[in-house]
C-alpha positions as CSV (number, residue, x, y, z in Angstrom):
1,M,0.0,0.0,0.0
2,D,1.3,3.5,-0.8
3,V,0.0,7.1,-1.0
4,G,1.1,9.9,-3.2
5,I,1.1,13.5,-2.0
6,V,1.0,16.6,-4.2
7,A,1.3,20.0,-2.5
8,Q,0.6,23.4,-4.0
9,K,3.8,24.6,-5.8
10,G,5.7,27.2,-3.9
11,N,3.5,27.1,-0.8
12,E,5.5,26.4,2.4
13,R,2.3,25.7,4.4
14,A,1.2,23.0,1.9
15,A,4.7,21.5,1.9
16,G,4.7,21.4,5.7
17,L,1.4,19.6,5.7
18,A,2.6,17.2,3.1
19,E,5.6,16.3,5.3
20,E,3.3,15.8,8.3
21,I,1.1,13.4,6.4
22,R,4.1,11.6,4.9
23,S,5.7,11.1,8.2
24,T,2.5,9.9,9.9
25,L,1.9,7.4,7.1
26,R,5.5,6.1,7.1
27,A,5.3,5.6,10.9
28,D,2.2,3.5,10.3
29,G,4.0,1.3,7.8
30,V,2.6,3.0,4.7
31,D,4.9,4.0,1.8
32,A,4.3,7.7,1.0
33,F,5.7,9.6,-2.0
34,V,5.7,13.3,-2.8
35,D,5.9,14.8,-6.3
36,E,9.0,16.5,-7.5
37,A,7.8,20.0,-6.9
38,T,6.9,19.3,-3.3
39,A,10.2,17.5,-2.8
40,E,12.0,20.7,-3.5
41,H,10.8,22.0,-0.1
42,L,11.5,18.8,1.8
43,P,14.6,16.7,2.5
44,V,13.3,13.8,0.4
45,D,13.4,12.7,-3.2
46,G,10.2,13.2,-5.3
47,V,8.6,11.3,-8.1
48,S,7.0,12.7,-11.3
49,V,3.4,13.6,-11.0
50,E,2.7,11.0,-13.8
51,R,3.7,8.3,-11.4
52,M,0.9,9.2,-9.0
53,R,-1.3,6.7,-11.0
54,E,0.8,3.9,-9.5
55,R,-0.4,4.8,-5.9
56,D,-3.4,3.5,-4.1
57,L,-4.5,7.0,-3.0
58,V,-3.3,10.5,-3.9
59,V,-3.6,13.5,-1.6
60,S,-3.8,17.0,-3.2
61,I,-3.0,19.9,-0.8
62,G,-3.9,23.4,-2.1
63,G,-6.7,24.7,-4.3
64,D,-8.5,23.5,-7.3
65,G,-5.5,24.2,-9.5
66,T,-3.4,21.8,-7.5
67,F,-6.1,19.2,-7.7
68,L,-6.3,19.5,-11.5
69,Y,-2.5,19.2,-11.6
70,A,-2.6,16.0,-9.4
71,A,-5.4,14.6,-11.5
72,R,-3.3,14.8,-14.6
73,G,-1.0,12.2,-13.2
74,A,-3.4,10.2,-11.0
75,G,-5.4,8.6,-13.8
76,S,-8.1,6.4,-12.1
77,T,-6.4,6.5,-8.7
78,P,-8.7,8.2,-6.1
79,I,-7.7,11.7,-5.1
80,M,-8.4,13.4,-1.7
81,G,-8.4,17.2,-1.8
82,V,-7.2,19.3,1.1
83,N,-8.3,22.9,0.9
84,L,-5.9,25.6,2.0
85,G,-8.5,28.4,2.0
86,E,-9.3,28.9,-1.7
87,V,-12.8,28.3,-3.1
88,G,-11.9,24.7,-3.4
89,F,-14.9,23.0,-5.0
90,L,-12.8,19.9,-5.5
91,N,-11.3,19.9,-2.0
92,A,-13.5,19.0,0.9
93,V,-11.0,18.3,3.7
94,S,-9.7,21.1,5.9
95,P,-6.0,21.2,6.9
96,A,-6.9,20.5,10.5
97,D,-8.7,17.3,9.5
98,A,-6.2,16.2,6.8
99,V,-4.1,13.8,8.7
100,D,-7.1,12.0,10.3
101,A,-8.9,11.9,6.9
102,V,-6.0,10.3,5.2
103,E,-5.5,7.8,8.0
104,D,-9.2,6.9,7.9
105,A,-9.0,6.3,4.1
106,V,-5.9,4.1,4.6
107,D,-7.6,2.1,7.4
108,H,-10.6,1.5,5.2
109,L,-8.3,0.4,2.4
110,R,-6.6,-2.0,4.7
111,E,-9.9,-3.5,5.9
112,T,-11.7,-3.7,2.5
113,G,-9.0,-3.5,-0.2
114,E,-10.8,-0.4,-1.6
115,V,-10.8,3.4,-1.2
116,R,-14.2,5.1,-0.9
117,Y,-14.7,7.5,-3.7
118,R,-17.3,9.2,-5.9
119,E,-16.8,9.9,-9.6
120,V,-17.1,13.1,-11.5
121,P,-16.9,13.3,-15.3
122,R,-14.1,14.5,-17.6
123,L,-14.6,15.9,-21.1
124,Q,-12.8,14.5,-24.1
125,A,-12.1,16.9,-27.1
126,E,-10.8,15.5,-30.3
127,G,-10.5,16.3,-34.0
128,D,-9.0,14.7,-37.1
129,G,-5.8,13.0,-36.0
130,W,-5.6,14.5,-32.5
131,A,-7.2,14.3,-29.0
132,L,-6.6,16.5,-26.0
133,E,-5.9,15.3,-22.5
134,P,-9.4,14.9,-20.8
135,S,-10.5,17.9,-18.8
136,I,-12.2,18.1,-15.4
137,N,-13.5,21.6,-15.7
138,E,-13.9,22.7,-19.3
139,V,-12.9,22.6,-22.9
140,V,-12.6,26.0,-24.7
141,V,-12.6,26.3,-28.5
142,Q,-11.7,29.8,-29.7
143,G,-10.1,31.9,-32.5
144,E,-6.5,32.8,-32.5
145,Q,-7.1,35.8,-30.2
146,R,-9.9,37.2,-28.1
147,G,-11.2,40.8,-28.2
148,P,-12.6,43.3,-30.7
149,G,-11.7,42.5,-34.3
150,N,-10.7,38.9,-33.4
151,G,-12.6,35.7,-32.7
152,A,-14.0,33.4,-35.3
153,E,-17.1,32.1,-37.0
154,I,-18.4,29.5,-34.5
155,T,-21.0,26.8,-35.2
156,V,-22.1,24.6,-32.3
157,E,-24.2,21.5,-32.7
158,V,-25.7,19.5,-29.8
159,D,-26.4,15.9,-30.8
160,G,-26.5,17.0,-34.5
161,A,-28.9,20.0,-34.0
162,T,-27.5,23.5,-34.5
163,Y,-27.5,25.6,-31.4
164,I,-25.1,28.5,-32.2
165,D,-24.0,29.9,-35.5
166,G,-22.3,33.3,-35.6
167,H,-19.2,35.3,-34.7
168,A,-17.7,35.0,-31.2
169,D,-14.4,34.9,-29.4
170,G,-15.1,31.2,-28.8
171,V,-17.3,28.7,-26.9
172,L,-16.8,27.0,-23.6
173,V,-18.1,23.5,-22.7
174,A,-18.0,22.8,-19.0
175,T,-18.7,19.9,-16.8
176,R,-20.9,20.4,-13.7
177,T,-17.7,20.5,-11.7
178,G,-16.3,23.2,-14.0
179,S,-19.5,25.3,-13.9
180,T,-18.0,27.2,-11.0
181,A,-14.7,27.9,-12.8
182,Y,-14.1,29.7,-16.2
183,N,-17.7,29.1,-17.2
184,L,-18.9,31.3,-14.3
185,S,-16.6,34.2,-15.3
186,E,-18.1,34.0,-18.9
187,G,-21.6,34.4,-17.5
188,G,-22.5,30.7,-17.5
189,P,-24.8,29.1,-14.9
190,L,-23.9,27.2,-11.8
191,V,-24.8,23.5,-11.9
192,R,-25.3,21.5,-8.8
193,P,-22.8,18.6,-8.5
194,D,-25.5,16.0,-8.3
195,L,-26.9,16.8,-11.8
196,D,-25.7,14.8,-14.8
197,A,-25.2,17.9,-17.0
198,L,-22.8,20.0,-18.9
199,V,-23.0,23.7,-20.0
200,V,-22.4,25.3,-23.3
201,T,-21.5,29.0,-23.0
202,E,-20.6,31.4,-25.8
203,M,-17.7,33.8,-25.2
204,C,-18.3,37.4,-26.2
205,A,-20.6,36.6,-29.1
206,A,-21.7,39.3,-31.6
207,E,-25.3,38.0,-31.4
208,G,-25.2,35.5,-28.6
209,M,-27.5,32.8,-27.4
210,P,-28.0,32.2,-23.6
211,P,-25.9,29.4,-22.1
212,L,-27.3,26.0,-22.6
213,V,-27.5,23.2,-19.9
214,A,-27.6,19.8,-21.6
215,S,-27.3,16.2,-20.6
216,D,-23.8,15.0,-20.1
217,D,-24.2,12.1,-22.5
218,C,-24.7,14.4,-25.5
219,E,-22.1,15.1,-28.2
220,V,-21.2,18.7,-28.7
221,T,-19.5,19.6,-32.0
222,V,-17.8,23.0,-32.5
223,R,-16.8,24.1,-36.0
224,V,-14.4,27.0,-36.2
225,A,-13.8,29.0,-39.4
226,D,-12.9,32.5,-40.8
227,A,-9.9,33.2,-38.5
228,P,-6.1,33.1,-38.9
229,A,-6.0,30.1,-36.5
230,G,-7.9,28.6,-33.6
231,Y,-7.3,26.6,-30.5
232,A,-8.9,23.9,-28.4
233,I,-7.8,24.1,-24.8
234,S,-8.3,21.6,-22.0
235,D,-8.6,23.0,-18.4
236,G,-6.5,26.0,-19.5
237,R,-3.4,23.8,-19.6
238,R,-3.2,21.7,-22.7
239,Q,-4.0,23.2,-26.1
240,Q,-4.3,22.0,-29.7
241,R,-3.8,24.5,-32.6
242,L,-6.5,24.1,-35.1
243,A,-6.0,24.2,-38.9
244,L,-9.2,26.1,-39.9
245,P,-11.8,25.3,-40.8
246,E,-11.9,22.5,-38.3
247,T,-14.5,20.6,-36.2
248,V,-13.9,19.7,-32.6
249,R,-16.0,16.9,-31.1
250,I,-16.6,17.1,-27.3
251,T,-18.0,14.2,-25.3
252,T,-17.9,12.8,-21.8
253,A,-14.6,10.9,-21.5
254,D,-14.4,7.2,-20.5
255,C,-12.1,8.1,-17.5
256,P,-13.9,9.9,-14.7
257,V,-12.1,11.5,-11.8
258,R,-12.3,9.6,-8.6
259,I,-12.6,11.8,-5.5
260,A,-11.9,10.4,-2.1
261,G,-13.0,11.8,1.2
262,P,-16.2,13.7,2.1
263,S,-18.3,15.7,-0.4
264,V,-17.9,19.5,-0.6
265,D,-20.8,21.5,0.9
266,F,-21.6,23.1,-2.5
267,F,-23.7,26.1,-1.2
268,R,-21.3,26.9,1.6
269,A,-18.4,26.8,-0.9
270,L,-20.3,29.3,-3.1
271,E,-20.1,31.8,-0.2
272,K,-16.4,32.2,-1.0
273,L,-17.2,33.5,-4.5
274,A,-19.0,36.5,-3.0
């Protein structure tokens, strides 16, 4: 049995808590590994974040950005998020409860051979000959640049029916988890985490349509044209340059994120947005 720990980069408090969890687990006979960025603050060697998928449990310490980073390497391994004070929609464990929560998860794993978790969807974006790394929050498809005089001609179909056809900076397709992230700043709606839904939100459209909430088993296709270039972007981190005109297909991925630990109090977390 072993546990991987990923702390917010450059955060001494996060690194200190990572060391506390690591030391506690090792004293209990559990192998514990930190990622390379966390190891820079500790007197231990680190492993690449991609090797977190080899662990039985991953602990992410920081905010939602740290969780997204950890999830890139965790694959199907359950992730427990420890919230260091940010909005933290993916992180339900407080720093004061972190050691106990990790120990409880490890004890349950010892007793049953499984980690308790719930699944949240990822989105898969692909085109002809390419596919982006699945996203937890959103996929953005846009022209080369945003702003007046830029953007592109955007056509969006949902299960084959045209929903949007006009000029815009781009379009954002968010999971229910991602509804509280970039989608919210673009005027999209909040979606409760117990709904099987995704959101389609135009970005600065010339003649826009309201955001659309659709079933998460639908297929969204986005055609981009009439621009010098375009991009498809996964969670703001991975991007694919588009050779226009090009069509991007967005569906729910086969690899959901597995979140360990308690559920986030959604409405209480929203108070931090005020």
